[in-house]
One Martini backbone bead per residue (centre of mass of N, CA, C, O) as a GRO file, in nm:
protein
  223
    1UNK     BB    1   1.114   1.291   4.236
    2UNK     BB    2   1.303   1.262   4.557
    3UNK     BB    3   1.388   1.329   4.866
    4UNK     BB    4   1.477   1.126   5.128
    5UNK     BB    5   1.613   1.371   5.281
    6UNK     BB    6   1.744   1.669   5.478
    7UNK     BB    7   2.074   1.573   5.508
    8UNK     BB    8   2.089   1.505   5.196
    9UNK     BB    9   2.179   1.477   4.837
   10UNK     BB   10   1.946   1.245   4.781
   11UNK     BB   11   1.802   1.098   4.490
   12UNK     BB   12   1.481   0.977   4.400
   13UNK     BB   13   1.423   0.795   4.095
   14UNK     BB   14   1.181   0.754   3.826
   15UNK     BB   15   1.187   0.600   3.526
   16UNK     BB   16   1.116   0.576   3.223
   17UNK     BB   17   1.151   0.383   2.955
   18UNK     BB   18   1.305   0.600   2.798
   19UNK     BB   19   1.507   0.670   3.021
   20UNK     BB   20   1.635   0.387   3.039
   21UNK     BB   21   1.733   0.376   2.749
   22UNK     BB   22   1.926   0.623   2.765
   23UNK     BB   23   2.095   0.524   3.008
   24UNK     BB   24   2.195   0.249   2.870
   25UNK     BB   25   2.384   0.381   2.653
   26UNK     BB   26   2.621   0.556   2.776
   27UNK     BB   27   2.634   0.856   2.578
   28UNK     BB   28   2.461   1.115   2.696
   29UNK     BB   29   2.145   1.099   2.637
   30UNK     BB   30   2.110   1.134   2.937
   31UNK     BB   31   1.940   1.455   2.998
   32UNK     BB   32   1.859   1.687   3.230
   33UNK     BB   33   1.674   2.002   3.154
   34UNK     BB   34   1.408   1.958   3.335
   35UNK     BB   35   1.224   2.083   3.628
   36UNK     BB   36   1.024   2.035   3.925
   37UNK     BB   37   0.878   2.193   4.213
   38UNK     BB   38   0.751   2.092   4.543
   39UNK     BB   39   0.510   2.115   4.853
   40UNK     BB   40   0.298   1.888   4.940
   41UNK     BB   41   0.419   1.800   5.245
   42UNK     BB   42   0.363   2.091   5.348
   43UNK     BB   43   0.278   2.243   5.671
   44UNK     BB   44   0.247   2.584   5.742
   45UNK     BB   45   0.085   2.573   6.019
   46UNK     BB   46   0.354   2.480   6.187
   47UNK     BB   47   0.440   2.758   6.211
   48UNK     BB   48   0.618   2.890   6.512
   49UNK     BB   49   0.668   3.199   6.659
   50UNK     BB   50   0.610   3.069   6.974
   51UNK     BB   51   0.848   2.920   7.043
   52UNK     BB   52   1.008   2.827   7.338
   53UNK     BB   53   1.313   2.843   7.186
   54UNK     BB   54   1.241   3.034   6.960
   55UNK     BB   55   1.240   3.163   6.634
   56UNK     BB   56   1.461   2.957   6.522
   57UNK     BB   57   1.218   2.719   6.576
   58UNK     BB   58   0.960   2.769   6.397
   59UNK     BB   59   1.043   2.529   6.164
   60UNK     BB   60   1.087   2.249   6.299
   61UNK     BB   61   0.837   2.079   6.215
   62UNK     BB   62   0.881   2.106   5.909
   63UNK     BB   63   1.181   1.993   5.892
   64UNK     BB   64   1.068   1.701   6.029
   65UNK     BB   65   0.919   1.612   5.797
   66UNK     BB   66   0.817   1.387   5.593
   67UNK     BB   67   0.910   1.281   5.273
   68UNK     BB   68   0.838   1.234   4.953
   69UNK     BB   69   0.860   0.998   4.740
   70UNK     BB   70   0.867   0.860   4.456
   71UNK     BB   71   0.593   0.895   4.209
   72UNK     BB   72   0.442   0.728   3.918
   73UNK     BB   73   0.207   0.971   3.960
   74UNK     BB   74   0.094   1.275   3.840
   75UNK     BB   75  -0.179   1.292   4.025
   76UNK     BB   76   0.012   1.270   4.315
   77UNK     BB   77   0.215   1.491   4.203
   78UNK     BB   78   0.273   1.814   4.202
   79UNK     BB   79   0.017   1.993   4.310
   80UNK     BB   80   0.245   2.205   4.442
   81UNK     BB   81   0.395   2.418   4.270
   82UNK     BB   82   0.682   2.592   4.213
   83UNK     BB   83   0.716   2.944   4.149
   84UNK     BB   84   0.817   3.223   3.948
   85UNK     BB   85   0.789   3.562   4.026
   86UNK     BB   86   0.752   3.870   3.993
   87UNK     BB   87   0.815   4.148   4.184
   88UNK     BB   88   0.534   4.281   4.068
   89UNK     BB   89   0.376   4.059   4.197
   90UNK     BB   90   0.050   4.053   4.388
   91UNK     BB   91  -0.057   3.778   4.248
   92UNK     BB   92  -0.175   3.467   4.194
   93UNK     BB   93  -0.219   3.273   3.947
   94UNK     BB   94  -0.532   3.189   3.771
   95UNK     BB   95  -0.775   2.958   3.642
   96UNK     BB   96  -1.028   2.984   3.395
   97UNK     BB   97  -1.342   2.882   3.251
   98UNK     BB   98  -1.641   2.810   3.061
   99UNK     BB   99  -1.657   2.581   3.313
  100UNK     BB  100  -1.744   2.637   3.636
  101UNK     BB  101  -1.946   2.356   3.681
  102UNK     BB  102  -1.863   2.186   3.463
  103UNK     BB  103  -1.907   1.882   3.262
  104UNK     BB  104  -2.220   1.788   3.084
  105UNK     BB  105  -2.260   1.526   2.844
  106UNK     BB  106  -2.321   1.356   2.571
  107UNK     BB  107  -2.286   1.129   2.360
  108UNK     BB  108  -2.079   1.279   2.109
  109UNK     BB  109  -2.037   1.543   2.226
  110UNK     BB  110  -1.919   1.885   2.167
  111UNK     BB  111  -1.652   2.080   2.312
  112UNK     BB  112  -1.503   2.396   2.431
  113UNK     BB  113  -1.204   2.481   2.596
  114UNK     BB  114  -1.150   2.815   2.754
  115UNK     BB  115  -0.891   2.968   2.890
  116UNK     BB  116  -0.803   3.188   3.175
  117UNK     BB  117  -0.567   3.420   3.310
  118UNK     BB  118  -0.513   3.545   3.623
  119UNK     BB  119  -0.258   3.750   3.716
  120UNK     BB  120  -0.039   3.770   3.481
  121UNK     BB  121   0.029   4.105   3.489
  122UNK     BB  122  -0.176   4.141   3.731
  123UNK     BB  123  -0.406   4.236   3.927
  124UNK     BB  124  -0.706   4.136   3.780
  125UNK     BB  125  -0.567   4.034   3.512
  126UNK     BB  126  -0.644   3.922   3.202
  127UNK     BB  127  -0.507   3.633   3.010
  128UNK     BB  128  -0.284   3.479   2.780
  129UNK     BB  129  -0.103   3.226   2.735
  130UNK     BB  130   0.112   3.039   2.533
  131UNK     BB  131  -0.034   2.795   2.688
  132UNK     BB  132  -0.205   2.476   2.730
  133UNK     BB  133  -0.254   2.187   2.933
  134UNK     BB  134  -0.438   1.886   2.865
  135UNK     BB  135  -0.602   1.655   3.100
  136UNK     BB  136  -0.726   1.325   3.104
  137UNK     BB  137  -0.775   1.076   3.329
  138UNK     BB  138  -1.004   0.925   3.142
  139UNK     BB  139  -0.978   0.833   2.804
  140UNK     BB  140  -1.246   0.664   2.757
  141UNK     BB  141  -1.442   0.941   2.766
  142UNK     BB  142  -1.313   0.987   2.472
  143UNK     BB  143  -1.276   1.068   2.113
  144UNK     BB  144  -1.187   1.380   2.140
  145UNK     BB  145  -0.842   1.535   2.201
  146UNK     BB  146  -0.783   1.865   2.092
  147UNK     BB  147  -0.621   2.111   1.944
  148UNK     BB  148  -0.791   2.415   1.778
  149UNK     BB  149  -0.583   2.638   1.881
  150UNK     BB  150  -0.302   2.783   1.790
  151UNK     BB  151  -0.101   2.562   1.835
  152UNK     BB  152   0.013   2.278   1.746
  153UNK     BB  153  -0.075   1.971   1.779
  154UNK     BB  154   0.038   1.760   2.068
  155UNK     BB  155   0.127   1.471   2.207
  156UNK     BB  156   0.275   1.430   2.540
  157UNK     BB  157   0.067   1.196   2.646
  158UNK     BB  158   0.022   0.827   2.597
  159UNK     BB  159  -0.018   0.525   2.761
  160UNK     BB  160  -0.239   0.433   2.536
  161UNK     BB  161  -0.321   0.349   2.206
  162UNK     BB  162  -0.500   0.102   2.306
  163UNK     BB  163  -0.846   0.035   2.410
  164UNK     BB  164  -1.050  -0.146   2.570
  165UNK     BB  165  -1.385  -0.148   2.648
  166UNK     BB  166  -1.289  -0.322   2.930
  167UNK     BB  167  -1.105  -0.119   3.044
  168UNK     BB  168  -1.043  -0.025   3.403
  169UNK     BB  169  -0.790   0.150   3.376
  170UNK     BB  170  -0.693   0.451   3.400
  171UNK     BB  171  -0.611   0.668   3.113
  172UNK     BB  172  -0.412   0.909   3.026
  173UNK     BB  173  -0.434   1.235   2.849
  174UNK     BB  174  -0.226   1.467   2.660
  175UNK     BB  175  -0.238   1.814   2.543
  176UNK     BB  176   0.009   2.030   2.393
  177UNK     BB  177   0.016   2.343   2.349
  178UNK     BB  178  -0.278   2.562   2.393
  179UNK     BB  179  -0.580   2.774   2.396
  180UNK     BB  180  -0.761   2.516   2.324
  181UNK     BB  181  -1.032   2.261   2.343
  182UNK     BB  182  -1.140   1.967   2.180
  183UNK     BB  183  -1.434   1.779   2.292
  184UNK     BB  184  -1.537   1.432   2.264
  185UNK     BB  185  -1.747   1.216   2.355
  186UNK     BB  186  -1.816   0.913   2.398
  187UNK     BB  187  -1.957   0.613   2.196
  188UNK     BB  188  -1.921   0.378   2.404
  189UNK     BB  189  -2.149   0.139   2.508
  190UNK     BB  190  -1.968  -0.043   2.706
  191UNK     BB  191  -1.969   0.190   2.944
  192UNK     BB  192  -2.271   0.107   2.957
  193UNK     BB  193  -2.603   0.076   3.107
  194UNK     BB  194  -2.910   0.046   3.254
  195UNK     BB  195  -2.763   0.154   3.534
  196UNK     BB  196  -2.527   0.298   3.365
  197UNK     BB  197  -2.570   0.645   3.253
  198UNK     BB  198  -2.285   0.742   3.384
  199UNK     BB  199  -1.962   0.912   3.357
  200UNK     BB  200  -1.658   1.002   3.544
  201UNK     BB  201  -1.416   1.276   3.551
  202UNK     BB  202  -1.113   1.464   3.474
  203UNK     BB  203  -0.986   1.798   3.393
  204UNK     BB  204  -0.664   1.938   3.330
  205UNK     BB  205  -0.545   2.277   3.355
  206UNK     BB  206  -0.227   2.414   3.236
  207UNK     BB  207   0.002   2.657   3.254
  208UNK     BB  208   0.294   2.723   3.076
  209UNK     BB  209   0.395   2.979   3.249
  210UNK     BB  210   0.273   2.938   3.563
  211UNK     BB  211   0.136   2.645   3.658
  212UNK     BB  212  -0.146   2.672   3.668
  213UNK     BB  213  -0.453   2.520   3.800
  214UNK     BB  214  -0.744   2.327   3.678
  215UNK     BB  215  -1.039   2.141   3.771
  216UNK     BB  216  -1.269   1.947   3.568
  217UNK     BB  217  -1.559   1.815   3.570
  218UNK     BB  218  -1.656   1.500   3.393
  219UNK     BB  219  -1.961   1.411   3.213
  220UNK     BB  220  -2.125   1.118   3.077
  221UNK     BB  221  -2.426   1.064   2.901
  222UNK     BB  222  -2.695   0.890   2.742
  223UNK     BB  223  -2.910   1.166   2.754
   0.00000   0.00000   0.00000
C-alpha cells in the first residue's frame, strides 16, 4: 500500500485474494495487525541546508517528490525498509552469508546458506537473529528450498503450487524463519538446451529482527 499524496491521509492498498475474501465477509475477519514502512522514493541528496529561502525550506524538494503508489510486486516495493534501532545502536545491521561471491552450482547439487548479522548487538559484533526469511525470485531453478536448522520450516509464500516445465513467468517462493537454508538446484532438463547451459536468478535473505537484507546471485549450470 502507499500514500497517494502527502496532503491527506488517504491510503491506496492492493489486497491479496485472501485479503479480499476476508474483507468480503464483513464480519471483522479482515484486520491489519502488522505493516512495514519504507522510503524507496526518497532522494536524501536533495536536502539543501543552503536553500535561498532559509533552512526551514531545506527539505522542500524532498517533500514535493511524487510518492510511489501501491505495487503488487514485493520485489519492487519496500526495498528500503524503515527500522527502529536501539538508542545504543551505533551502526546499521547488515547480513553476510557463506557465499560472498554468489552461488554457482550444477543441476541437482545441494548447498546450505548460513547467514550472519553484523552490528546486531553493537558495532562490528556478529550474531544470529531469531530467524531469517529466504526468498528465491525464480522458483523454477530449485528442487529443494527448505529450512533445515532452527525453527520448524514453513512456507510463508508460494505463488504457484505447480509449475509447467515451460512456464516462463518467474514465480517466487519464500520459506522461514530459520537460521539456515538447504537449497538443491533444479534437475529439470527442459530449462536448458544445447545453447542455454546455465540459468540465473537471485536469492534474498532478510533478517526477522532487523529487516536487513542481502541478495545472493544464484546460477545453475548443466556441467
